[in-house]
N, C-alpha and C positions, 0 to 999 in steps of 0.2 A: 242542522247537525243531528246525528244519531248517536246512541251510546256505542254502536259498533265502531264509529269513526274515532272514538277516543282511545282505542287500543286495549280495551279490557278483555279478559279471557272469556271463553265461551261459557264457562261455569257461572261467571258473574253476570254475563248478559242474560243467561237463562233465569237467574234469580231476579234480575231487574224486570224482565218481561213478565215474570210470575206476579210481581207486584203491580203490574199494569202501567209501568212507565215506558214511554217510547222516546221522548225527547229530553235530553239533559237540560237542567235549568242553567241560567247564566253563570252562577257561581260554580256549578259542576263543570261547565264547559271551560271555564278559566282556571280552575284549581286542579282538576284531575291530570291533565297532561304534564305540568311541571312536577307533580308528586310522583307520577310514574317514571319520570326522568331522574328521580332521586334527589331533587332539589328541595331546599327548605322553602316553606311557603308561609307568608303572612297574609291572611285573608280577612276581609271585612264583609260581613253578610248579615242581613237582618234575619230574625226568626221567620220560619216559613218559606225560606228560599231554597231549601234542599241542601244546606251546608253539611249536614251529617253524612249524607252520601258522598259529598264532595271530598271528604277525607277517608271515609270507610271503604269505599270501592277500590281506590288505588292502593290503600294500605293492604287490603286483603289480597289484591293481585300480586303485590310485591312479595308478601310472605308465602303465597302458594307457589311462586316460581322457584323458591328455595326451601322446600319442606324439611322439617326436622322432626320426623315421626317417632323415633325411638325415645329420645329424651326431649321433652318439650319445655324449654325455658320460656319465660315471658319475653317475647320478642317485640311486642308492641304495647305501649301504655297509652291509654286515653284518659286524661284527667279532666273531671268535670266538677263544677262547684256544688251541685245539689244531688240528693238521692234520686229525685224524680228524673232529672236529666240523665243521670248515670243509667237508670233502668231503661230509659227510652233509647239511649245510644246503644246499649247492650242488645236490645230487641232488634235494632237495625243491623248490628253486626251478625246476629244469629240468622236473620232473614237473608242477608246478602251472601253469607258463607254456607248456605244450605247445601250447595253442591260442591263444596270444597272440603278437603281433609284438614280442616283447621279447628282447633278448640278455643273456646273463649269463656270468660267468666266476668262477673260484676261483683264488686265489693263496696259496701257503704255501711254506715253506722245505723243504729236503731234496731238492728236485728242481731240474732245470735251469730257470732263470728265462726263457730265451729264448722258449719257446712261450707262456708266460703273458703276456709283454710283447707278443708278436705279436697275441694275441687281443684284448688291451686296445686296441692301436693300431687295430684294425679297427672299434672302436666297440662299447661295451656299455652296457646300462642298469643292470644290477645287478652289484655286485662283492661276493663273499664273500672274506674275507681274515683271515689271522692278523697280529698286529702287526708281527713282525719283517720278513717279506717285503714287507708294505705299505710300511713306512718305507724299506726298501731301494730299492724301485722308485721311490718318490716322490723320494728323494734323488738318484736317477740321472736324474730328469726323464722317467721312462717312464710316469707316470700323473699325473693331476690330480684333486683332490677339490673343486675350486672350484665345481662345479655340482651338488654333492650336495644333494638335496631331503629325503631320508629317511635317518637314521642309526639303525642297530640295534646295540646292545651286548648280545650274547648271553652267557649264563653270566658275568654281571658279577662275581659273588662269586668265581668261580674266577680271573677276570682279576686280581683283587686278590691272591688267594692266590699267584699265580705272579709277582707283582711287576711287573705291566704298567701300574700307575697312571700313571707319567710318559709312557709310550708312548701311552696313551689321551689324555692331555692334549695331546700333540704332534699326534695325529691330529685332535683337535677344532679346533685352531688352523688346520688346513689346509682346513677346510670353511667354508661361509658361515655367518654367525651366524643367519640366518633359515632354519630347517629344522625338520623334524619329527623328534623323538627318541623312540626306544623302547628301554627297558631291561628285560631279562629276567634274573631271578636266582632261584636255589633258595631263598634266604633274604633276609630284610630286616634285615640286621645294621646296627649303627650306621655302619660304614664304607660300606655300600651306600647308606644314606640320605644320608650326607654326599656321596658321589659323585653321586648322583642330583640333589641340590640344585645342584650345579655344572654339570649338563648339561641337565636337564629344565626346561621352563617350565610351571608350573602343571599338573603331570601328573595324570592319572587313575590312581589306584592300584587294582590288581586282584589278587586272590589266588585260586588254585584250591584250595589246601589250607592248613590252619593252618601257621604258621611252624614249621619244623624237626620235622615229624611224619613218621612212617614209614607207608608204604602199608599199609592194612588187609589186603590180599590176600597180604602176605608173612608167612610163618611164620618166626619168629626163635628161635634156640636157641644156647646157649653150651656148648661142651665145655671143661671144665677139664682141663688136661693139662700134664705136665712139658714144659718148653721143648724138651728134647732128643728128645722123642717126637712132636713135631708132624708131622714129615714122614711117619713111619710111620702116624700116625693118619689124615692126609688121604688117603694112598694106600689105606688100608683102607676108608674111607668111600666113596671114588669107585669102588673095585673091587667091594666088596660090594654097593653100590647099582647097579652097572652103569650109572653116570651117563654120558651121552654129550655133555653140554654144560654145562660148569662154568666159571664165571669166578672166578678166585682172585686175591685181593689180597695182595701182598707189600709190605713197607715200603720195600725198596731194590732197585735194579737188579741188584746182585750176588745178592741173595737170590732174586729172580725167576729168574735164570739157573740158580742152583744147584738150586732146587726143580724146574725143568723137567728138568734133567739126571737127577735122582733118579727122577722120574716116568717118564722114558723107559726107565730101567733096569728099572723095575717093569712095563713093558709098557703104559704109559699114554701115548697120543699127546698131547704137550703142546707149547705154543709160548709164548714170552715176548714181551711188548710193553712197551717203555719208551723213555725219551729217547735212550739210546745206540744203539738200533736204527735202521737207515736207513729212510727212508720206504718203500722197496720191501719191506723185511723186515716192517715193521709191516703194510703192506697185505696181504702174503701170509699172515701169521699170522691176521689178522682174517678174510680170505676163507676160509681153511681151517677156521676155527672156525665160521663161518656155514654152510659147505657140509657139515660133519660129518667132514671128513678129520682134523681136530684136535679132540680131546675136551675138552681143558683149555686155557684161555687164562690165563696168569699175568701179571698187570699191576700196575704201580705206579699210584698215585692219579692223577697228572697224565696219564699215557697213556690211562687208561680213561675219563676224563671226557668225556661226550658220546657214547660208543659207543652206537649204536642196534642192538641185537640182539633181534629179535622173539622173544617167548615164551621167554626165557631162564629155565630152571627152577631153577638153583642158583647161588648166590653164596656163596663161602667166604672169610672173613677169616682168612688164614693167620696174620696178625698184625693186631692192632687198630690203627687209625689214631691218631696223636698228637692230632689235632684232632677232637673229637666230632662236629662237623657233617659231617666226611668220612664217618662211618659211614652217615649218612642218604643221602649221594650214592652210596656204594658199593652198599648193598642196594637202592637205587632202580633198579639195572640189571635186577632181576627184578620180577615182579608187575606187569607193564606191560600196558596196553591191555586191562584186565579179566581177564587171566590170573593164576592163582595162582603163587606162587614160594616158594622156601625160602632163607633166609639163615642160614648157620652161622658161628660165630666160635670159633676155637681160642684159648683164653686161658690163658696161663701166669701164674705168680705175679707177675712184674714188670709185668704189664699190668693189675693189679687197679685201679689208679687210673684208667686209661683207661676201663675197663668202668664204673666208678661215674660218671664224667663223661658217658658215653654214656647210661646209664640216667636220669640226671638231666635230660639234654637231651630225650629222647624221652618222659619221664614214664611209664616203665614198667619193671618188673623183668623181666629176661630169664630164661627158664627155663634151668636148668643141668643138665647130664648128665655123668657120669663113666663111661667105658667101662673094663671090667676089662682090666688089662694096660697101661693108658695113664693111670694115676692121676697127679695132680699131685704134685710133689716137696714133701713137708711141710717140708723144711728150706730151700727156696728163698726168697730175699729178695723181699719185695713192693715194694721200692723201684722207682720208675718207671724205664723205660729211659732211659739218658742220651742215646742217639742222637736228635738233633732237639730234645732238651730239652723233650719233651712239648708243652704248650700254649703255643706261642709267641704273642707279641702280633702280631696281623696287621699292625699299622702298622709294626712293626720289620721285617717281611719285605718291606715295600714300600720300605724306605729305600734299597735298592740298585737300584731298579727302572729307573733311567735307563739301566742297562747290560743290561737283561734282554730286550730285544726279540728277540734271537736264541736265547734259551735253550731255548724249547720250540716256537717256530714255525719254527725252522730257517733263519733268515736267513743270508746268506753273507758278511756284513761282519765279518771276524775281529777287527777292531780294537775292536769293541764287545762281544766275548764274554768275560765274566769267568770266572775259575776257579770251578768249582762246589764249594761247600763243604757243601751240604746235600742229601743224596740224596733227600729228600722231593720235590724238584722234578722228578724224573725222569718 
């Protein structure tokens, strides 16, 4: 199948060709036709499958077929959970709309709102936003969603994980009831299906890969190691392998900073990316990682979600995630766009339960290796880590969501920012 066969306009086909794409990915083949037909769509797709183009291309086609050049109200809203993902989706919108007479903008917290508000005031067709900044600007009367024709909820599962459910509900009330809705998620959990039922109207359901599976192109391995030897082991693996681009996942912001500091002392150029970092620092770290001036990017789950790093060869779980589905999201950073990748996990005794949960979810036993000098402690407790209390009920994490809009999208309304009690949300 070719992009031409999907029914996209010549202007969009020209933009797609300029990016070097010739054949649509499975999720694009399945999602684009029903979107072009005006249907609501519930799509499940892993990261790296081309899902952004799966909603961006048909969205732009629909808007360009009915232009509103004189007065440009916001006609399409794409809601994302994090600043980085918002910036990347916006970059895709800009690239694909290069040959169309459409305007777009992106808004998120952590930066001055004045330039964002000024751009919106000049008139835009497509808005990419995080919940916090979107609600802030709407509350100030600086934007209106009353003319939205197409609503896209991207990374819906992560939205729920981050406690944005009530913010999503508030945003929906600001838009017309009659609109087209598109929801994209890495998984079809019960919570996602419940959310979809309240937003989508008779949706077409499409899946690019089986639910909660890991990409075949990713080589996965577990290193059993004593907890106190993890830092030395990861430094050895990166140094001995002379790896130049490694994404490392740490459980906490403090842990990410500490690991970066120790890597720096070992001569490894590393940078951390998490919720306590300013937007400028996060952008600088990601830019350095992509350019090669930084070899290791240490990230927390929230900060790393949605990062688009082409041909990333290595992902290391310095600590296993408390939620098994997060393992799938983490290692999905590598093995993208047909390239192979390697995912390694450093597992101490107290993470044994997490490892079993992950293996149960992905329905495979991960190969285990023990390096001489880094053996696991035979006397260590196998009791699960207390921090985060393991597998929390996702609904309980949403219970405080009415106050969460600024937590990760960087809104500037301090009166709504709660004290952070769970470092997983960084």
